[in-house]
C-alpha positions as CSV (number, residue, x, y, z in Angstrom):
1,M,91.8,120.6,117.1
2,S,92.5,122.0,113.7
3,L,95.0,120.7,111.1
4,S,97.4,123.5,112.1
5,N,97.7,122.5,115.8
6,I,98.1,118.7,116.1
7,D,100.3,117.9,119.1
8,F,103.0,115.4,118.6
9,Q,101.6,111.9,118.4
10,A,103.2,108.5,117.7
11,I,100.9,106.0,115.9
12,N,101.4,102.4,116.7
13,W,99.6,100.8,113.6
14,S,99.6,97.4,115.2
15,E,97.1,98.7,117.7
16,I,94.7,100.3,115.1
17,V,91.7,98.2,114.3
18,K,91.5,96.9,110.7
19,T,88.2,97.3,108.7
20,I,87.4,95.5,105.5
21,H,86.0,97.3,102.4
22,P,85.0,95.1,99.5
23,G,86.0,96.2,96.0
24,E,84.3,95.3,92.8
25,T,86.8,92.4,93.1
26,G,89.0,91.7,96.0
27,E,89.1,93.8,99.2
28,A,90.8,96.7,100.9
29,T,91.8,96.6,104.5
30,W,92.0,100.0,106.2
31,Q,93.6,101.1,109.5
32,T,92.5,104.7,110.1
33,W,93.7,107.4,112.4
34,Q,91.1,110.2,112.3
35,F,91.5,113.8,113.2
36,P,88.8,116.5,112.7
37,G,88.9,117.2,108.9
38,F,92.0,115.0,108.4
39,R,92.8,111.3,108.3
40,I,95.8,109.0,107.9
41,R,95.3,105.4,106.7
42,I,97.4,102.3,106.1
43,V,95.5,100.5,103.3
44,N,96.2,97.1,101.9
45,Y,94.6,96.0,98.7
46,S,94.4,92.2,98.2
47,A,95.6,90.5,95.0
48,G,93.0,91.0,92.3
49,Y,91.6,94.2,93.9
50,M,89.6,96.7,91.8
51,A,87.8,99.6,93.5
52,D,84.0,99.5,93.3
53,H,83.6,103.2,92.4
54,W,85.2,106.2,90.7
55,C,86.6,108.3,93.5
56,Q,86.3,112.1,93.4
57,K,88.0,112.8,96.7
58,G,91.5,114.2,97.1
59,H,94.3,112.1,98.5
60,I,98.0,111.9,99.0
61,V,98.8,108.2,98.3
62,H,102.3,106.8,99.0
63,C,103.0,103.2,97.9
64,L,104.9,101.4,100.8
65,E,105.1,97.9,99.3
66,G,104.1,96.3,96.0
67,E,102.5,98.1,93.1
68,F,99.1,99.2,91.9
69,V,97.5,101.1,89.0
70,S,95.6,104.4,89.5
71,E,93.2,104.5,86.6
72,L,91.6,107.8,85.7
73,E,88.1,107.9,84.3
74,S,89.6,109.5,81.1
75,G,91.3,106.1,80.5
76,E,94.8,107.2,81.5
77,E,96.6,104.7,83.8
78,F,99.5,105.3,86.2
79,T,101.5,102.5,87.7
80,L,102.9,103.3,91.1
81,T,105.5,101.1,92.8
82,A,107.1,101.2,96.3
83,G,108.5,104.6,97.0
84,M,106.1,106.5,94.6
85,T,103.4,109.0,95.5
86,Y,100.5,110.6,93.8
87,V,98.5,113.7,94.9
88,V,95.1,114.9,93.7
89,S,92.6,117.5,95.1
90,D,88.9,116.9,95.5
91,G,86.9,116.9,92.3
92,L,89.8,117.2,89.9
93,S,90.3,113.7,88.6
94,S,87.9,110.7,88.9
95,H,90.2,107.8,89.8
96,R,90.1,104.2,91.0
97,S,92.7,101.7,92.2
98,I,93.5,98.3,90.7
99,S,96.0,95.9,92.2
100,K,97.1,92.7,90.5
101,N,99.3,91.3,93.2
102,G,98.4,93.3,96.3
103,V,99.8,96.5,97.7
104,K,100.3,98.4,100.9
105,L,99.7,102.2,100.9
106,L,99.9,105.2,103.2
107,I,96.9,107.5,102.4
108,I,96.4,111.0,103.8
109,D,93.3,113.0,103.0
110,G,91.1,115.7,104.4
111,D,89.7,119.2,104.1
112,F,93.1,120.7,103.1
113,L,92.6,119.0,99.6
114,K,89.4,120.8,98.8
């Protein structure tokens, strides 16, 4: 299956297993729906979460609930609140997420962002 021919699918997120990913502080909980070269995730950051690395991967990140800061390695910071989205391609901006009070995100990434 390629990205251009995904048959209609409904995702019941309540049936998707949650995996825990520790941050430098706090933790991220992921629910992942994986296709070849493409994935969709619901990600929750706990209160006090800070990513444990600078990410070089491309993403489409949509904030569903709460707010978080996307910090660029250059020092720039962008606060995203519910209803806001950011997009970045692979290798264009080192970034990490920080969440003071917790947040729920929809994240889409894959080969199309190279």
